[in-house]
C-alpha positions in Angstrom: 74.3 73.5 20.8 76.1 76.2 18.6 76.1 80.6 19.5 74.5 83.0 17.4 75.5 86.0 16.9 75.8 89.2 14.6 79.3 91.9 14.9 81.5 93.1 12.1 85.1 92.0 13.5 88.2 93.4 13.3 90.9 91.4 11.9 94.0 91.3 15.0 97.7 89.5 15.0 97.4 85.5 17.9 94.7 83.7 18.3 92.2 84.9 21.3 93.5 84.7 24.7 90.9 85.7 27.0 91.2 84.1 29.9 88.6 81.1 30.0 88.8 80.4 33.6 89.0 83.7 34.5 85.6 84.8 31.9 83.9 81.3 33.8 83.9 83.2 36.2 83.6 86.4 36.5 80.3 85.5 34.2 79.4 83.0 36.6 79.6 85.7 39.8 77.2 88.4 37.7 75.0 86.6 35.8 74.4 82.8 36.9 75.0 83.6 41.1 77.9 81.4 41.0 75.3 78.5 40.3 77.3 77.5 37.1 79.7 74.0 37.8 82.5 74.1 36.2 83.5 72.9 33.8 86.1 71.3 30.8 86.8 75.1 28.4 88.8 75.1 25.0 89.5 76.9 22.2 89.1 74.5 19.2 89.1 75.3 15.1 85.5 74.4 13.9 84.1 75.5 10.7 80.7 77.1 10.7 79.9 77.2 14.9 81.5 80.6 17.0 80.8 78.3 20.1 79.6 74.4 20.7 79.2 72.8 24.3 79.6 68.2 23.9 77.5 66.9 26.2 75.6 63.2 26.3 72.3 63.5 26.1 70.0 61.1 27.5 66.4 62.2 26.9 62.8 60.4 26.4 60.4 62.7 23.3 62.1 66.5 23.4 62.7 66.1 27.5 66.2 65.3 28.7 66.7 62.8 31.4 69.7 64.0 32.4 72.9 65.5 30.5 76.9 64.5 30.9 78.9 67.4 29.8 82.2 67.0 28.3 83.4 70.9 26.9 82.0 74.3 25.9 84.7 74.6 23.0 85.5 78.3 21.2 86.2 79.0 17.6 89.8 80.2 17.0 90.1 80.8 13.6 88.2 83.8 14.3 89.4 87.5 15.8 86.6 88.8 17.7 86.2 92.0 20.1 85.6 91.1 23.9 82.4 91.9 22.8 81.7 89.6 20.6 83.9 86.9 22.1 81.4 87.6 25.9 78.5 87.0 23.7 79.2 84.1 22.3 80.7 82.7 25.6 77.4 83.8 28.0 75.7 82.2 24.4 77.3 78.8 25.9 76.8 79.1 29.3 72.9 79.4 28.9 73.5 76.1 27.5 75.5 75.0 30.4 73.8 76.5 32.8 70.1 74.6 31.4 72.4 71.3 30.9 73.7 71.5 34.5 69.8 72.0 35.5 68.1 69.9 33.5 65.0 69.0 34.5 63.9 72.3 35.6 62.8 72.4 31.6 60.3 71.6 29.4 63.3 72.2 26.5 59.5 72.6 24.7 61.1 74.1 21.0 65.1 72.3 21.9 68.6 74.5 22.8 67.2 77.4 21.3 64.0 77.9 22.7 61.2 79.9 25.5 63.3 78.7 28.5 66.5 79.1 26.2 65.7 82.7 24.9 64.6 84.7 28.0 67.4 83.8 30.1 69.1 85.4 26.7 67.2 87.9 27.0 67.9 88.5 30.4 71.3 89.1 31.2 71.3 91.0 27.6 70.3 92.9 29.6 72.0 92.6 32.4 75.3 92.3 31.2 74.6 94.9 27.8 76.0 92.5 24.9 73.1 91.2 22.8 73.1 87.8 22.5 71.6 85.6 19.9 70.4 82.1 18.3 71.4 82.1 15.1 74.0 83.1 13.2 77.0 81.3 11.4 79.6 84.0 12.1 79.9 85.1 8.5 80.5 89.0 9.5 83.5 87.6 12.1 87.0 87.8 10.6 89.2 84.5 10.2 92.6 84.9 11.9 94.2 83.1 8.9 97.4 81.2 10.0 94.9 79.0 12.0 93.5 78.0 8.7 95.7 75.3 7.1 95.7 74.5 2.6 92.7 72.8 1.4 91.5 72.1 -2.4 87.7 73.9 -2.9 85.3 73.7 -5.9 84.1 76.5 -7.6 81.2 75.5 -10.1 79.4 77.1 -12.4 76.0 75.9 -12.2 72.4 75.0 -15.1 71.0 77.7 -14.0 73.7 80.7 -14.0 74.2 80.5 -10.2 77.5 79.2 -8.3 77.9 76.5 -5.7 80.7 76.0 -3.6 82.6 73.3 -1.6 86.4 72.2 0.0 87.7 68.7 1.5 91.2 68.3 1.8 94.3 67.7 -0.4 94.5 64.3 0.7 91.3 63.6 0.0 90.6 64.8 -3.2 94.0 62.8 -4.7 92.7 59.9 -3.4 89.0 60.7 -4.6 90.1 62.4 -8.0 89.8 60.1 -10.5 86.1 59.2 -10.0 85.2 62.5 -8.5 86.1 64.4 -11.6 83.9 61.7 -13.3 80.6 62.9 -11.3 81.6 66.4 -11.9 82.1 65.8 -16.2 78.3 64.7 -15.5 76.5 65.8 -13.4 73.7 67.7 -15.6 72.7 70.6 -13.3 76.4 71.7 -13.0 78.3 73.5 -16.5 81.8 73.0 -15.3 84.4 73.1 -12.1 87.6 74.8 -11.4 89.5 73.4 -8.3 91.1 75.2 -6.7 94.7 74.9 -3.5 94.2 77.5 -1.8 94.8 78.4 2.3 91.7 80.7 1.7 89.2 81.0 4.3 86.3 82.2 2.1 84.5 79.1 2.0 84.7 77.7 5.6 81.6 81.2 5.5 79.6 79.3 3.2 80.0 75.3 2.9 81.5 72.5 5.8 84.3 70.0 4.3 82.9 67.2 1.7 84.1 63.8 1.9 81.6 61.3 0.8 81.7 62.7 -2.7 81.0 67.1 -4.3 78.6 68.9 -2.1 77.9 72.7 -2.7 76.6 75.4 -1.4 75.3 78.8 -3.2 78.1 81.8 -2.7 76.9 85.7 -3.7 78.5 86.9 -6.9 80.5 90.0 -4.9 81.8 86.7 -3.0 83.3 84.5 -5.2 84.6 87.5 -7.5 86.9 88.7 -4.1 88.2 84.6 -3.6 88.6 84.1 -7.3 90.0 87.5 -7.6 92.6 86.5 -4.2 92.8 82.6 -6.2 92.5 83.2 -9.5 96.8 81.8 -9.3 95.8 78.9 -7.6 93.6 77.0 -10.3 94.8 73.8 -11.4 91.9 72.5 -13.3 88.5 73.2 -14.5 86.6 70.2 -14.6 84.1 71.4 -18.2 80.8 69.0 -18.6 81.4 66.5 -21.1 77.9 65.9 -22.9 76.8 61.7 -22.8 77.0 60.4 -26.2 
């Protein structure tokens, strides 16, 4: 269950500093009639989600029988305006409300079905903050100080498009020889740049790979900007090896 909202965020200093306990109490009073039961609230780094409710679910088909919520987390890699924060937070609190009243809903359409949408529309109207179901946070700005060093792979595909993927330096170093061999012989890849960087751009387009290099399409403008910033950090250029 993750949040979705599209804004154009401005970069500021430091991690989000909105007090989650205070915001919970305020939103609970204004929009949920005091019905929300207190849960664990925290900031946490995430790759693509803006917010997340972790819960253990017992279900029968699409119907949920019970739910035990462990925590609600807000991504601390983004720099939010208050409106952006509140949109994300309210999105997640709707999930919390529904999970705490699990038997009141038929869950048709899943976690962002019509029942969730009706609540989102109502609270959007009350709060003046738009709450939507789907977004990867692409239009938010990362707090770069929260991003650790990563190994980024940029692949030029045979089709002429480009793909991007990333992993940790430790995982790359452990599998480097095997993965370079794979990349040299993959039919759909012409060559692959390997870059060591803390630039957060890959987090907007891809999720970390572990078992084998995995690529996600990246648009030309974003790729040009990323390469302009990281060209000096290229550590390898793996070219396609034609089979004999």
